[in-house]
C-alpha positions as CSV (number, residue, x, y, z in Angstrom):
1,X,-63.9,-82.1,-137.0
2,X,-65.3,-83.8,-140.0
3,X,-68.3,-82.8,-142.4
4,X,-70.4,-85.7,-144.0
5,X,-72.5,-86.1,-147.1
6,X,-75.4,-88.1,-147.5
7,X,-75.1,-90.8,-150.5
8,X,-78.1,-90.2,-153.1
9,X,-78.2,-91.8,-156.6
10,X,-74.2,-92.4,-156.4
11,X,-73.5,-88.7,-155.4
12,X,-72.2,-87.0,-152.0
13,X,-75.1,-84.9,-151.3
14,X,-75.1,-82.0,-149.0
15,X,-77.8,-80.6,-146.7
16,X,-79.0,-77.2,-146.3
17,X,-78.4,-77.5,-142.5
18,X,-76.2,-79.9,-140.3
19,X,-76.3,-81.0,-136.7
20,X,-73.5,-82.0,-134.6
21,X,-72.6,-85.5,-133.4
22,X,-70.8,-85.5,-130.0
23,X,-68.4,-87.8,-128.5
24,X,-70.2,-89.3,-125.3
25,X,-66.9,-90.0,-123.3
26,X,-65.7,-86.4,-123.8
27,X,-68.7,-84.2,-125.3
28,X,-66.6,-82.8,-127.9
29,X,-68.2,-82.8,-131.5
30,X,-66.9,-85.4,-133.8
31,X,-68.8,-84.1,-136.9
32,X,-71.6,-82.4,-138.5
33,X,-74.1,-84.7,-139.9
34,X,-76.5,-83.5,-142.8
35,X,-80.0,-82.6,-141.6
36,X,-82.2,-83.8,-144.2
37,X,-85.5,-82.9,-145.3
38,X,-88.6,-84.6,-146.9
39,X,-87.4,-83.6,-150.2
40,X,-84.0,-84.9,-149.7
41,X,-86.1,-88.3,-148.6
42,X,-88.0,-88.0,-151.5
43,X,-85.1,-87.6,-153.6
44,X,-83.5,-90.7,-152.1
45,X,-86.5,-92.9,-152.6
46,X,-87.1,-91.6,-156.2
47,X,-83.5,-92.9,-157.3
48,X,-84.0,-96.1,-155.5
49,X,-87.2,-96.7,-157.4
50,X,-85.3,-95.6,-160.5
51,X,-82.4,-98.3,-160.0
52,X,-84.8,-101.1,-158.8
53,X,-85.6,-102.7,-162.4
54,X,-82.2,-103.1,-163.3
55,X,-80.5,-104.3,-160.2
56,X,-83.4,-106.8,-159.7
57,X,-82.9,-108.0,-163.3
58,X,-79.0,-108.3,-163.1
59,X,-78.0,-112.1,-163.2
60,X,-77.7,-113.4,-159.8
61,X,-74.2,-114.3,-160.1
62,X,-73.2,-110.7,-160.8
63,X,-75.5,-109.6,-157.9
64,X,-73.7,-112.2,-155.5
65,X,-70.2,-110.8,-156.6
66,X,-71.0,-107.2,-155.9
67,X,-72.4,-107.9,-152.4
68,X,-69.3,-109.9,-151.8
69,X,-67.1,-107.0,-153.2
70,X,-69.0,-104.8,-150.1
71,X,-67.6,-107.2,-147.7
72,X,-64.1,-106.5,-149.0
73,X,-64.7,-102.9,-148.7
74,X,-65.6,-102.8,-145.2
75,X,-62.3,-105.1,-144.3
76,X,-60.1,-102.4,-146.3
77,X,-61.5,-99.6,-144.4
78,X,-62.2,-101.7,-140.9
79,X,-59.7,-99.5,-138.8
80,X,-60.9,-96.1,-139.9
81,X,-64.5,-96.9,-139.6
82,X,-63.7,-98.3,-136.0
83,X,-62.2,-95.3,-134.8
84,X,-64.8,-93.0,-136.3
85,X,-67.5,-95.2,-134.6
86,X,-65.7,-95.2,-130.9
87,X,-65.9,-91.7,-131.2
88,X,-69.6,-91.4,-131.9
89,X,-70.9,-94.3,-130.0
90,X,-68.5,-94.6,-127.1
91,X,-67.3,-98.0,-127.3
92,X,-64.1,-98.8,-126.9
93,X,-61.8,-99.9,-130.0
94,X,-60.5,-103.1,-128.8
95,X,-62.1,-106.0,-127.0
96,X,-65.8,-106.4,-127.5
97,X,-65.9,-102.7,-129.3
98,X,-65.7,-101.1,-132.5
99,X,-63.0,-103.2,-133.9
100,X,-65.1,-106.2,-133.1
101,X,-68.1,-104.8,-134.5
102,X,-66.6,-104.3,-137.9
103,X,-65.3,-107.7,-137.9
104,X,-69.0,-108.8,-137.4
105,X,-70.1,-106.4,-140.2
106,X,-67.6,-107.8,-142.4
107,X,-68.3,-111.7,-141.3
108,X,-72.3,-110.9,-141.6
109,X,-71.6,-109.3,-145.4
110,X,-69.9,-112.0,-146.5
111,X,-72.0,-114.4,-145.6
112,X,-75.2,-112.9,-146.9
113,X,-73.4,-112.5,-150.1
114,X,-72.8,-116.2,-150.1
115,X,-76.3,-117.1,-149.8
116,X,-78.9,-117.8,-152.6
117,X,-82.5,-118.1,-153.5
118,X,-83.0,-121.3,-155.6
119,X,-86.3,-121.8,-157.2
120,X,-88.3,-124.5,-155.1
121,X,-90.1,-127.4,-156.8
122,X,-93.4,-128.1,-155.2
123,X,-94.8,-130.6,-157.7
124,X,-93.5,-132.0,-161.0
125,X,-95.8,-134.9,-162.1
126,X,-98.3,-135.7,-164.7
127,X,-100.8,-133.5,-163.1
128,X,-98.3,-130.6,-164.2
129,X,-95.2,-128.6,-162.3
130,X,-95.6,-126.1,-159.6
131,X,-92.4,-124.0,-158.6
132,X,-92.1,-121.4,-156.0
133,X,-90.0,-118.3,-156.8
134,X,-88.8,-115.7,-154.6
135,X,-88.5,-112.1,-156.0
136,X,-87.3,-108.8,-154.6
137,X,-89.9,-106.7,-153.4
138,X,-88.8,-103.1,-154.6
139,X,-87.3,-100.2,-152.3
140,X,-86.4,-101.3,-148.6
141,X,-86.2,-98.6,-145.9
142,X,-83.6,-99.3,-143.2
143,X,-84.2,-97.4,-139.9
144,X,-81.1,-98.3,-137.6
145,X,-80.1,-97.5,-133.8
146,X,-77.2,-96.3,-132.1
147,X,-75.8,-99.1,-130.3
148,X,-74.2,-101.1,-133.1
149,X,-74.7,-98.6,-136.2
150,X,-72.4,-100.2,-138.5
151,X,-72.8,-104.2,-137.9
152,X,-77.0,-103.4,-137.7
153,X,-77.0,-101.6,-140.8
154,X,-74.9,-104.4,-142.5
155,X,-77.9,-106.9,-141.2
156,X,-80.3,-104.4,-143.0
157,X,-78.5,-103.7,-146.3
158,X,-76.8,-107.0,-147.4
159,X,-79.9,-109.2,-147.3
160,X,-81.7,-106.5,-149.1
161,X,-79.4,-106.1,-151.9
162,X,-78.3,-109.8,-152.3
163,X,-82.3,-110.5,-152.8
164,X,-82.4,-107.6,-155.3
165,X,-84.0,-104.6,-153.9
166,X,-82.5,-101.0,-153.5
167,X,-82.2,-99.5,-150.3
168,X,-82.5,-96.2,-148.4
169,X,-81.0,-96.1,-144.8
170,X,-81.4,-93.7,-142.1
171,X,-79.3,-94.0,-139.0
172,X,-79.8,-92.8,-135.6
173,X,-79.1,-88.9,-135.2
174,X,-76.7,-90.0,-132.2
175,X,-74.1,-92.3,-134.6
176,X,-75.0,-91.6,-138.2
177,X,-71.1,-91.0,-139.1
178,X,-69.8,-94.3,-139.4
179,X,-72.9,-95.1,-141.3
180,X,-72.4,-92.1,-144.1
181,X,-69.0,-93.1,-144.2
182,X,-69.5,-97.1,-144.7
183,X,-72.8,-96.5,-147.3
184,X,-70.4,-94.2,-149.1
185,X,-67.6,-96.6,-149.3
186,X,-70.1,-99.6,-150.3
187,X,-71.9,-97.5,-152.7
188,X,-69.0,-96.9,-154.8
189,X,-69.0,-100.3,-155.9
190,X,-72.8,-100.3,-156.9
191,X,-75.0,-98.8,-159.7
192,X,-76.3,-95.6,-158.6
193,X,-79.1,-95.3,-156.7
194,X,-78.9,-99.0,-155.3
195,X,-77.9,-97.8,-152.0
196,X,-78.8,-94.4,-150.4
197,X,-78.5,-92.8,-147.2
198,X,-80.1,-90.0,-145.3
199,X,-79.6,-88.2,-141.6
200,X,-81.6,-86.5,-139.5
201,X,-82.1,-85.3,-136.1
202,X,-85.8,-85.0,-136.7
203,X,-85.8,-80.9,-135.9
204,X,-86.5,-80.5,-139.6
205,X,-88.6,-83.7,-140.4
206,X,-89.1,-86.9,-138.8
207,X,-87.7,-89.1,-141.6
208,X,-88.5,-92.2,-139.6
209,X,-92.0,-91.7,-139.9
210,X,-92.1,-90.3,-143.4
211,X,-90.5,-93.8,-144.4
212,X,-92.8,-95.7,-142.7
213,X,-95.3,-93.8,-144.8
214,X,-93.9,-93.3,-148.0
215,X,-95.6,-95.0,-151.1
216,X,-92.2,-95.7,-152.8
217,X,-90.9,-97.6,-150.1
218,X,-92.1,-101.3,-150.0
219,X,-90.6,-102.6,-147.0
220,X,-89.3,-101.3,-143.6
221,X,-86.7,-102.9,-141.5
222,X,-86.2,-101.4,-138.2
223,X,-84.0,-102.0,-135.0
224,X,-85.0,-100.0,-131.9
225,X,-87.7,-99.7,-129.1
226,X,-91.2,-101.1,-129.0
227,X,-92.9,-98.0,-128.8
228,X,-91.2,-96.8,-132.1
229,X,-91.6,-99.9,-133.6
230,X,-95.1,-99.7,-132.9
231,X,-95.8,-96.6,-134.3
232,X,-93.8,-97.8,-137.6
233,X,-96.3,-100.6,-138.0
234,X,-99.1,-98.4,-137.4
235,X,-98.0,-96.1,-140.1
236,X,-97.0,-98.6,-142.5
237,X,-100.6,-100.3,-142.3
238,X,-101.5,-97.7,-144.8
239,X,-99.5,-98.9,-147.6
240,X,-99.3,-102.6,-146.5
241,X,-95.6,-102.6,-146.4
242,X,-93.5,-105.6,-145.4
243,X,-92.2,-105.1,-142.1
244,X,-89.1,-106.8,-140.5
245,X,-89.1,-105.3,-136.8
246,X,-86.4,-106.2,-134.2
247,X,-87.3,-104.4,-130.9
248,X,-86.6,-104.4,-127.6
249,X,-85.6,-107.3,-125.4
250,X,-85.5,-108.1,-121.3
251,X,-83.8,-111.0,-121.6
252,X,-83.7,-113.5,-118.5
253,X,-80.8,-115.8,-117.5
254,X,-81.5,-118.7,-115.6
255,X,-78.4,-120.3,-113.1
256,X,-79.1,-123.9,-112.7
257,X,-78.3,-125.4,-109.1
258,X,-75.3,-127.4,-110.3
259,X,-73.1,-124.6,-111.6
260,X,-70.0,-123.5,-110.5
261,X,-70.2,-119.6,-109.9
262,X,-66.6,-118.9,-110.6
263,X,-66.7,-120.9,-113.7
264,X,-69.7,-119.3,-115.3
265,X,-68.9,-115.5,-114.0
266,X,-67.0,-114.1,-117.0
267,X,-69.8,-115.7,-119.2
268,X,-72.4,-113.9,-117.1
269,X,-70.9,-110.9,-116.9
270,X,-70.3,-110.2,-120.7
271,X,-73.6,-111.8,-121.4
272,X,-75.2,-108.8,-119.7
273,X,-72.7,-105.9,-119.8
274,X,-71.6,-106.3,-123.7
275,X,-71.5,-103.0,-125.2
276,X,-72.3,-101.5,-121.5
277,X,-75.3,-103.5,-121.7
278,X,-76.3,-101.5,-124.5
279,X,-77.6,-104.6,-126.8
280,X,-80.8,-106.0,-127.4
281,X,-80.1,-109.4,-127.0
282,X,-78.0,-108.6,-123.7
283,X,-78.9,-110.5,-120.4
284,X,-81.4,-107.8,-118.8
285,X,-82.3,-110.1,-115.8
286,X,-80.5,-112.9,-113.7
287,X,-82.5,-115.8,-111.9
288,X,-80.4,-117.6,-109.4
289,X,-80.9,-120.5,-107.0
290,X,-80.9,-119.7,-103.2
291,X,-78.1,-122.1,-102.9
292,X,-75.8,-120.6,-105.3
293,X,-77.3,-117.1,-104.9
294,X,-74.5,-115.4,-102.7
295,X,-71.5,-117.1,-104.3
296,X,-73.0,-116.1,-107.8
297,X,-73.0,-112.3,-106.5
298,X,-69.6,-112.3,-105.1
299,X,-68.2,-113.9,-108.3
300,X,-70.1,-111.4,-110.5
301,X,-68.6,-108.3,-108.2
302,X,-65.2,-109.5,-108.0
303,X,-65.1,-110.0,-111.7
304,X,-66.9,-106.7,-112.6
305,X,-64.1,-104.9,-110.3
306,X,-61.3,-106.0,-112.6
307,X,-63.0,-104.8,-115.7
308,X,-61.8,-100.9,-116.9
309,X,-64.1,-98.3,-117.9
310,X,-63.0,-95.3,-119.8
311,X,-62.7,-93.3,-123.0
312,X,-62.9,-95.9,-125.8
313,X,-60.1,-94.2,-127.8
314,X,-57.6,-95.3,-125.2
315,X,-56.4,-99.0,-125.4
316,X,-57.0,-101.1,-122.5
317,X,-60.6,-99.7,-121.5
318,X,-63.2,-102.7,-121.8
319,X,-66.4,-100.1,-121.3
320,X,-67.1,-96.8,-122.2
321,X,-70.0,-94.3,-121.4
322,X,-73.5,-95.0,-122.1
323,X,-74.3,-93.4,-125.4
324,X,-76.7,-90.5,-124.8
325,X,-78.3,-88.3,-122.0
326,X,-81.5,-89.6,-122.6
327,X,-80.6,-93.6,-122.0
328,X,-78.2,-92.2,-119.2
329,X,-81.1,-90.6,-117.6
330,X,-83.2,-93.8,-117.7
331,X,-80.3,-95.9,-116.1
332,X,-80.1,-93.6,-113.3
333,X,-83.6,-93.7,-112.8
334,X,-84.2,-97.3,-112.8
335,X,-81.0,-97.8,-110.3
336,X,-82.2,-95.2,-108.1
337,X,-85.3,-96.8,-107.4
338,X,-83.7,-100.1,-107.4
339,X,-81.1,-98.7,-104.4
340,X,-84.5,-97.9,-102.4
341,X,-85.9,-101.4,-102.9
342,X,-82.7,-103.4,-102.9
343,X,-79.5,-104.4,-101.9
344,X,-76.8,-102.4,-104.2
345,X,-73.6,-105.1,-104.4
346,X,-71.7,-102.9,-106.8
347,X,-72.0,-99.3,-108.3
348,X,-75.1,-97.6,-108.1
349,X,-73.9,-93.8,-108.0
350,X,-73.2,-91.8,-111.3
351,X,-69.9,-91.4,-112.8
352,X,-68.7,-88.3,-114.5
353,X,-70.5,-87.1,-117.8
354,X,-72.1,-90.0,-119.3
355,X,-70.0,-92.8,-117.5
356,X,-72.1,-94.8,-115.4
357,X,-70.6,-97.5,-113.5
358,X,-71.3,-101.2,-113.7
359,X,-74.3,-101.7,-111.3
360,X,-75.4,-104.9,-109.5
361,X,-78.7,-105.3,-107.3
362,X,-80.0,-108.2,-105.4
363,X,-82.8,-108.5,-103.3
364,X,-85.4,-106.6,-105.6
365,X,-89.1,-107.2,-105.5
366,X,-90.5,-108.7,-108.2
367,X,-92.5,-105.8,-109.3
368,X,-89.3,-103.4,-109.3
369,X,-88.8,-101.4,-112.7
370,X,-85.3,-102.7,-113.0
371,X,-86.8,-106.0,-113.4
372,X,-89.8,-105.3,-115.4
373,X,-88.5,-102.8,-117.7
374,X,-85.7,-102.9,-120.3
375,X,-82.8,-100.8,-118.6
376,X,-80.6,-101.2,-121.7
377,X,-77.4,-100.0,-119.9
378,X,-74.7,-101.3,-117.5
379,X,-77.2,-102.5,-114.6
380,X,-78.4,-106.0,-113.9
381,X,-80.6,-107.4,-111.2
382,X,-79.9,-110.8,-109.5
383,X,-83.0,-112.6,-108.5
384,X,-83.4,-115.0,-106.1
385,X,-85.3,-118.4,-106.7
386,X,-86.1,-121.6,-104.7
387,X,-88.2,-123.2,-107.4
388,X,-87.2,-123.6,-111.0
389,X,-90.5,-123.5,-112.5
390,X,-91.1,-120.1,-110.8
391,X,-88.1,-119.2,-112.4
392,X,-89.2,-120.0,-115.6
393,X,-92.7,-118.3,-115.2
394,X,-90.8,-115.2,-114.4
395,X,-88.8,-115.3,-117.1
396,X,-91.6,-115.6,-119.4
397,X,-93.7,-113.3,-117.7
398,X,-92.1,-110.5,-119.6
399,X,-93.8,-108.8,-122.6
400,X,-90.8,-109.1,-124.6
401,X,-89.2,-112.2,-126.0
402,X,-85.9,-111.5,-127.8
403,X,-83.5,-113.9,-126.0
404,X,-83.0,-116.2,-122.8
405,X,-80.1,-118.5,-121.5
406,X,-79.9,-121.4,-119.0
407,X,-76.5,-122.2,-117.2
408,X,-76.0,-125.9,-116.0
409,X,-73.5,-128.6,-116.1
410,X,-76.2,-130.6,-117.3
411,X,-76.5,-129.9,-121.2
412,X,-79.8,-132.0,-121.4
413,X,-81.3,-130.4,-118.7
414,X,-80.5,-127.1,-119.7
415,X,-81.7,-127.7,-123.2
416,X,-84.9,-129.0,-121.9
417,X,-85.5,-126.1,-120.1
418,X,-84.3,-123.5,-122.8
419,X,-86.8,-124.6,-124.9
420,X,-89.5,-124.0,-122.8
421,X,-88.3,-120.5,-122.7
422,X,-91.0,-117.8,-124.7
423,X,-88.4,-116.3,-126.8
424,X,-86.7,-115.9,-130.2
425,X,-83.3,-117.1,-129.4
426,X,-81.9,-119.0,-126.4
427,X,-78.6,-120.2,-125.3
428,X,-77.1,-122.6,-123.2
429,X,-74.0,-121.4,-120.9
430,X,-73.7,-118.2,-122.6
431,X,-76.0,-115.3,-123.9
432,X,-76.4,-113.3,-126.8
433,X,-73.8,-115.3,-128.9
434,X,-75.5,-114.4,-132.4
435,X,-74.0,-115.6,-135.7
436,X,-75.0,-114.8,-139.5
437,X,-76.2,-118.4,-140.2
438,X,-78.8,-118.4,-137.4
439,X,-82.1,-116.7,-137.8
440,X,-82.5,-113.8,-135.1
441,X,-85.6,-112.2,-134.0
442,X,-88.4,-112.1,-131.2
443,X,-91.4,-113.2,-129.7
444,X,-94.2,-111.1,-128.5
445,X,-93.6,-107.5,-128.1
446,X,-89.9,-108.0,-129.3
447,X,-91.0,-108.0,-132.9
448,X,-92.1,-109.8,-136.1
449,X,-89.9,-111.3,-138.6
450,X,-86.3,-112.9,-138.4
451,X,-83.0,-111.8,-139.7
452,X,-79.9,-113.5,-140.9
453,X,-79.2,-116.8,-142.9
454,X,-81.7,-118.0,-145.3
455,X,-84.7,-117.2,-143.5
456,X,-83.4,-113.5,-143.1
457,X,-83.0,-113.5,-146.6
458,X,-86.4,-115.0,-147.4
459,X,-87.9,-111.9,-145.6
460,X,-86.6,-109.7,-148.6
461,X,-88.4,-111.2,-150.8
462,X,-92.0,-111.4,-152.2
463,X,-93.2,-115.3,-153.2
464,X,-94.5,-116.0,-156.4
465,X,-96.2,-119.4,-156.9
466,X,-95.7,-120.7,-160.8
467,X,-97.9,-123.3,-161.9
468,X,-96.9,-124.6,-165.3
């Protein structure tokens, strides 16, 4: 069992108390994480505030090189971080699991490091010159979830640093270890205080709420549930913090009548069940025309039966457990309700420990909780439709608007429908395929702001207009 320290001001810092982090596949303790107090948070913010002026004033080329080096260190330690990640999160090492996540983290870090913030000339004539400058904000507070802990940490950290901000990050208490180690490695390449990490299980202090209220933190970047994001927004209003909130999704996929069920089954499955469905932009609802409904159901069931689930440390498994008991109980509740009002095609019963079998359910009423709520786990409702206009309306009826997809042999028709979906990202013949150069974020209750690419980097800055 390993012991981990926080990184504050370039030093490894212990806390007075620790909390256990368990492997969701086995229940065994993976390691002990520091249980920080408000004093620890204040210390981290103080060193970040102190480090900000020099980091912000660093020549841009030097800051860019420093950020590029962070991608390199992630690559050097990718295998060790992936194994630690699997042990605390549960996802498999291979396939779309921890090694995939570490590859994504490195790719996002490298691309973000390559971005720049040139001065934009708005006017230059005999009336004068007007320039738009983008300047760093200050200390950025990052609050990350347990589903993709390292990759989402990089989504928060790298654009903040690249823009000239300093960072204090708080990972989920379910998966803090890989973030603690990754930050320790990256902070070793940066000036002290530029990158800091604190961890807590909220027994001693609610660090997330404290970060949202902290006067020394000028921006919060949060990925997580809608309810928590709303509380952060309310609390942050008192200090007028800048916010980027990427919250829940209840993404709909719409299959059009010209599809070949066998050809799309694999894409549909992984669009819904990547990371065991524990992904904000996973497909959570699937709308299928009556003419293809039974064939799509059969193709999905057949494909799902061949996907192995088990301990992520054992090579060959493609799916792991649900990460934590709270989420497991939510999935169980939704599936139990669905089994009473719909037709379970596969799964439906609980497995051992936190393992929940892949579950496909058809013939649910429109108001079934498995359709209206975000399940965030390995269960997918398949919804029959006869009119594509009704399917579009149903897809848009959700309070969430993170992502969506349209499946068709006719790209032009699919694009036409895709552009009518009320969501931040929409895909044709795939689902959830995000990339570092394409802005990502939600509409409605799925959040505010965008991450990734130039637009995401801009969110880490304040605009200043210079008249000269």
